[in-house]
C-alpha positions, 0 to 999 in steps of 0.5 A: 500500499502507498504511504497515504493509504491506511489499513483501519481496524474498526470495533463495535464494542460490546459487553459479550462480543466485540464486532470487527471490521477492516477497511482501507482509506483509499476506497473508504470501505470496509468488510466485517471479520470475525467478532472476538468474545468478551467478558463484562467488556473485557476482550479476549486479549489473545484473540485480539492480539492475534487479529492485530498481528494478522491484519497490522492496522495502521489506525484503530476506530471504536464506535461510541454508542451515544444515547439518541439525544446525543448525551453520553451513555454508560456504554459510551464510557465503557467504549471510550475506556476500551479504545484507550486500552487498545491504543495503549496496548498496540501503540497505534492511533485510535479515534472514536466515532458516533455509532448510533443506530448502526446495530439497528442498520446492521440487523436490517442488512443481515435480514435483507441478505436472508439471515435469521433473527437469532442474533446471538447465533448469527452475529451482526456485530462485524457489520455494525463495526463495518458501518462504523468504519465507513462512517468514519472514513466519510467523516471529517472528524478525527477525534482521538480516544483520549479525548474526554467525552464531555468535551465533544458530546452532549451534557457536560459540554458547555458549548452545547 
């Protein structure tokens, strides 16, 4: 890849499963890859280490599940904490991306493609991670993971 093309690993953070997608900046496109298991939001670090080693991304992007009114949810705080952990662990730039409605859209895409409604068995987390990554590619915003959520989203931001 040329130096201006970046390989990006996207994450749809969850407490029992973390969706993954791989994409590249040249085409601003992404594809879902197998999710990894998590226990109470703590990823299977060995599986994640293997994924990062296999794909060798230049950048990481984590979806932040804000409330529909743009305020900060507890899951958004946990996703940001996860983003900071992976940035520190892999020493790669990590960014945040608003992911409202990506899971609903991922379910619609899955069902339209003939998938079933048992989303525990037929995970849509990778599709959600793909949507997060494609949104990030098409957004001018680049929010570093260590940015306080209160400084950019919803309540707690005096500018809003």
